C-alpha positions in Angstrom: -13.4 -7.2 14.6 -16.5 -7.2 12.3 -18.0 -10.7 11.6 -19.7 -12.0 8.7 -22.9 -10.1 7.6 -22.0 -6.9 9.2 -20.6 -3.6 7.8 -17.1 -2.5 9.1 -17.5 0.2 11.7 -15.8 3.3 10.0 -17.1 6.4 8.0 -16.7 7.0 4.5 -18.5 9.2 1.9 -20.6 6.5 0.5 -21.1 2.5 0.7 -23.6 0.9 -1.3 -23.7 -3.0 -1.0 -24.2 -4.7 -4.1 -24.1 -8.4 -3.0 -23.5 -10.2 0.3 -23.6 -14.0 0.9 -21.7 -16.3 3.2 -19.1 -16.6 0.7 -18.6 -13.1 -1.2 -19.4 -9.5 -0.9 -19.5 -6.8 -3.5 -19.5 -3.0 -2.5 -19.4 0.3 -4.3 -17.6 2.5 -2.4 -16.8 6.5 -2.5 -13.9 8.2 -0.7 -13.8 12.1 -0.3 -10.7 13.8 -0.9 -8.0 12.9 1.6 -10.1 10.1 3.1 -9.1 6.5 3.2 -10.5 3.2 4.7 -8.7 2.2 8.1 -5.7 0.0 8.2 -7.1 -3.5 8.2 -6.7 -7.1 7.1 -8.9 -10.1 6.7 -8.3 -13.7 7.8 -10.1 -15.6 5.0 -11.1 -13.3 2.1 -9.0 -11.5 -0.4 -9.9 -7.9 -1.4 -10.0 -7.2 -5.2 -10.4 -3.5 -5.9 -11.4 -1.9 -9.2 -11.1 1.9 -9.5 -14.0 3.5 -11.3 -13.8 7.2 -11.0 -11.1 9.8 -9.4 -7.7 8.7 -8.2 -7.2 6.0 -5.8 -4.5 3.8 -4.4 -4.1 0.7 -2.4 -1.3 1.1 0.4 -0.1 -2.3 1.8 2.3 -3.6 4.4 4.4 -6.6 4.7 6.0 -5.6 2.7 5.3 -2.0 2.3 3.7 -1.2 -1.1 1.5 1.7 -2.7 -0.4 0.6 -5.9 -1.8 3.3 -7.9 -5.2 2.0 -9.1 -5.7 2.1 -13.0 -9.3 2.3 -14.4 -10.7 -1.3 -14.4 -7.6 -3.0 -13.4 -7.8 -5.2 -10.5 -5.7 -4.9 -7.5 -5.8 -8.0 -5.3 -4.7 -8.2 -1.6 -4.5 -11.7 -0.2 -5.8 -12.6 3.3 -3.8 -11.6 6.1 -1.9 -8.8 4.5 -2.5 -5.3 6.1 -3.9 -2.8 3.8 -6.2 0.3 3.1 -7.6 2.1 0.2 -7.0 5.9 0.0 -8.1 8.6 -2.3 -5.1 10.1 -4.0 -6.7 12.9 -5.8 -8.7 16.2 -5.6 -12.0 14.8 -6.3 -14.0 12.1 -4.9 -13.0 8.5 -5.9 -15.4 5.5 -6.6 -14.2 2.1 -6.5 -15.8 -1.4 -6.6 -14.7 -3.7 -3.8 -15.0 -7.7 -4.2 -14.4 -9.8 -1.4 -14.3 -13.6 -1.2 -14.5 -16.4 -1.5 -14.7 -17.2 2.2 -16.2 -15.9 5.4 -15.8 -12.2 5.8 -14.0 -10.4 8.8 -12.6 -6.8 9.2 -9.7 -6.8 11.7 -8.9 -3.3 12.2 -5.0 -2.6 13.1 
């Protein structure tokens, strides 16, 4: 588990923190082709993902669902729902991840 104020322990092409408070986090993330974040969930915060460049999808469980991200259209994962973001194309993808409100944690599955 990763607690508040720390970055999750996994490697992706790039991760640039924009804002981090006790109640919210905003991060610009880049995934290389074939790359994905680990399957995880959060206890208290929702993840809202905005695709900026490339092709990306949010894969979720409980129930199983794959959501192809459209540029600028938010995709929200509620607290407790297992999910990950995956690069769905042949080039790097960039997305903005907004997390909150609430205390951040990263529960890897």
